[in-house]
RODO-715316 format. One record per residue: residue in one letter; x, y, z of N, C-alpha, C, CB in turn. Coordinates in steps of 0.02 Angstrom, whole numbers, padded with zeros to 5 digits, always signed. Atoms other than C-alpha are relative to their C-alpha. Glycine has a CB too. Example, Ala and Ser with C-alpha at 12.3 -4.5 7.8 and 13.67 -1.06 7.14 Angstrom:
BEGIN
a+00045-00059+00000+00615-00225+00390+00045+00060+00000-00050+00001+00062 s-00042-00059-00003+00684-00053+00357-00039+00055+00037+00020+00023-00071 
***
This chain:
BEGIN
m+00002+00025-00050-00837+01950-00936+00046-00060+00017-00057-00009+00005 l-00053+00054+00002-00696+01832-00864-00008-00039+00067+00079+00032-00008 f+00017+00042-00063-00734+01698-00733+00066-00053+00002-00083-00045-00008 v-00049+00041-00017-00588+01607-00652-00009-00061+00051+00046+00039+00020 f+00018+00058-00059-00618+01441-00559+00064-00034+00036-00043-00066-00036 g-00051+00037-00021-00490+01360-00448-00024-00078+00007+00026+00031+00065 l+00021+00070-00002-00502+01163-00467+00045-00025+00046+00000-00038-00068 s-00031+00035-00040-00453+01060-00328+00006-00067-00015-00024+00007+00053 n-00017+00055+00014-00371+00901-00362-00011-00055+00063+00066+00009-00023 a+00004+00037-00070-00381+00841-00175-00052-00056+00000-00021+00051+00058 a+00047+00053-00018-00447+00674-00143-00004-00008+00070+00018-00064-00029 t-00013+00009-00067-00495+00610+00028+00007-00071-00008-00053+00026+00052 i-00024+00064-00002-00406+00453+00069-00003-00024+00075+00072-00002-00031 t+00013+00027-00074-00452+00348+00228+00039-00057+00005-00077-00018+00018 s-00026+00074-00005-00343+00214+00306-00047-00059+00009+00044-00006+00056 t+00035+00055-00012-00393+00045+00323+00001-00009+00073+00025-00055-00036 a-00007+00011-00072-00440-00020+00491+00055-00028+00033-00044-00034+00019 t-00058+00034-00025-00278-00116+00516+00054+00049-00014+00012-00071-00032 g-00056-00056+00003-00171+00039+00460+00055-00035-00026+00021+00035+00070 g-00073+00024+00025+00010+00013+00428+00048+00058-00007-00003-00038-00072 l-00034-00054+00010+00147+00114+00356-00029+00060-00048+00058-00025-00022 w+00042-00030+00044+00086+00266+00284+00019+00015-00072-00016+00053+00028 s-00026+00007+00064+00197+00247+00133-00023-00068-00036+00075+00007+00006 a+00035+00059+00030+00112+00073+00091-00077-00010-00011+00019-00051+00037 t+00064-00003+00036-00028+00057-00015-00049-00055+00031+00012-00014-00081 t+00039+00043-00046-00097-00074+00095-00037+00012+00066+00038-00041+00016 s+00015-00032-00047-00130+00041+00231-00061+00037-00018+00051+00035+00021 w+00054-00050+00015-00260+00140+00138-00069-00027-00046+00038+00061-00042 v+00066+00025+00039-00433+00102+00069+00006+00020-00073-00070+00033+00031 g-00009-00013+00062-00422+00092-00112+00076-00009-00031-00025+00064-00005 g-00059+00010+00003-00237+00064-00098+00046+00052-00044+00002-00063-00019 v-00025-00062+00009-00191+00237-00131+00039+00047+00046-00046+00028-00016 v-00045-00050-00051-00043+00328-00028-00030+00072-00014+00092-00001-00018 p+00019-00074+00010-00107+00496+00009+00058+00056-00028-00024+00025+00072 a-00036-00056+00036-00035+00648-00098+00007+00051+00050-00037+00029-00063 a-00015-00059-00042+00032+00801-00010-00071+00046+00010+00063+00046-00038 g+00052-00054+00014-00130+00900-00049-00068-00036+00021+00000+00027-00083 d+00053+00024-00015-00252+00759-00009-00024+00014+00075+00007-00064-00017 n+00030-00008-00077-00370+00764+00147+00004-00075+00019-00089+00035+00008 v-00016+00062-00020-00323+00612+00238-00045-00026+00068+00076+00003+00011 i+00033+00035-00057-00435+00507+00375+00036-00052+00045-00055-00033-00027 i-00032+00058-00031-00348+00396+00499-00055-00032+00036+00061+00018+00047 a+00068+00034-00029-00485+00266+00550+00024-00075+00011-00072+00004-00058 t-00017+00067-00017-00386+00123+00615-00046-00019+00071+00086-00005+00012 t+00050+00027-00066-00467+00016+00767+00043-00039+00049-00066-00056-00025 g-00020+00038-00050-00408-00064+00922+00086+00034+00014-00010-00087-00026 t-00070-00031-00009-00209-00052+00933+00031+00011-00073+00050-00051+00046 s-00032-00021+00070-00175-00023+00744+00015+00069-00008-00044-00016-00057 s-00011-00069+00019-00110+00127+00683+00045+00017-00071+00037+00030+00062 v-00031-00024+00066-00036+00223+00532+00059+00027+00023-00041+00055-00043 d-00068-00015-00010+00142+00241+00555+00033+00042-00051+00034-00058+00004 v-00032-00047+00047+00244+00389+00473+00077-00019+00021-00025+00088+00011 q-00073+00017-00011+00432+00330+00456+00049+00038-00031+00013-00063-00020 a-00039-00054+00047+00488+00480+00338-00031+00073+00008-00004-00022-00083 n+00030-00060-00006+00465+00655+00353-00042+00001-00064+00051+00059+00008 i+00036-00009+00041+00320+00708+00266-00044+00077+00005-00033-00060+00001 t+00039-00062-00023+00224+00876+00240-00078-00001-00049+00056+00080-00018 q+00076+00003+00026+00035+00866+00213-00046+00061+00000-00037-00049+00042 t+00030-00061+00003-00047+01022+00147-00075-00012+00003+00021+00038-00060 g+00063+00028-00005-00220+00934+00147-00007-00004+00071-00008-00065-00036 s+00009+00010-00067-00302+00901+00312+00015-00066+00021-00062+00017+00017 v-00013+00065-00017-00266+00761+00420-00058-00006+00071+00090-00010+00017 t+00045+00008-00054-00415+00693+00534+00011-00068+00029-00071+00010-00021 v-00004+00078-00038-00385+00558+00666-00054-00014+00038+00060-00011+00051 i+00066+00016-00028-00553+00478+00710+00012-00020+00082-00036-00065-00047 n-00002+00023-00085-00589+00448+00900+00011-00067-00001-00071+00012+00047 g-00032+00066-00012-00494+00300+00959+00051-00015-00054-00053-00056+00002 a-00048+00021+00055-00379+00294+00793+00065+00015+00034-00009+00039-00073 i-00064-00013-00032-00198+00295+00818+00045+00031-00066+00034-00077+00038 f-00058-00023+00050-00068+00400+00709+00058+00016+00038-00017+00063-00044 a-00052+00016-00036+00099+00372+00760+00066+00014-00052-00010-00077+00029 s-00050+00002+00037+00282+00394+00704+00050-00046+00055+00022+00075-00026 t-00037+00028-00042+00393+00262+00775+00076+00005-00017-00023-00064+00006 t-00062-00019+00013+00553+00330+00701+00020+00078+00029+00006-00006-00075 g-00017-00070-00010+00543+00506+00758-00016+00049-00056+00071+00004+00014 a+00012-00055+00066+00484+00580+00582-00037+00046+00021-00036-00025-00066 t+00033-00062-00007+00415+00754+00570-00058-00018-00054+00050+00070-00014 v+00056-00013+00044+00238+00769+00507-00010+00072-00001-00063-00036+00020 v+00022-00071-00009+00191+00950+00453-00068+00004-00043+00059+00057-00028 i+00083-00018+00029+00004+00991+00420-00012+00060-00013-00059-00013+00047 g+00002-00052+00015-00030+01132+00331+00056+00033-00059-00001+00024+00058 s-00055-00031+00043+00071+01248+00210+00052+00034+00032-00026+00045-00045 
***
């Protein structure tokens, strides 16, 4: 009998309340910038945002909490999914 299990290395990465640049460690709780397959939660508050300034492909999920802001001030493209 052969069993094959798929292991997922995806982490859940949450933004800080103050957000910042997607590529900056200070924008993320724990100081880790999301990898392509991670599940991302944008949890900024007030007028703070997570700003994407370069094209990214995010194959994991991206959840924007009600009231949070996910933006691109440079017109960068964000591809979600594979």
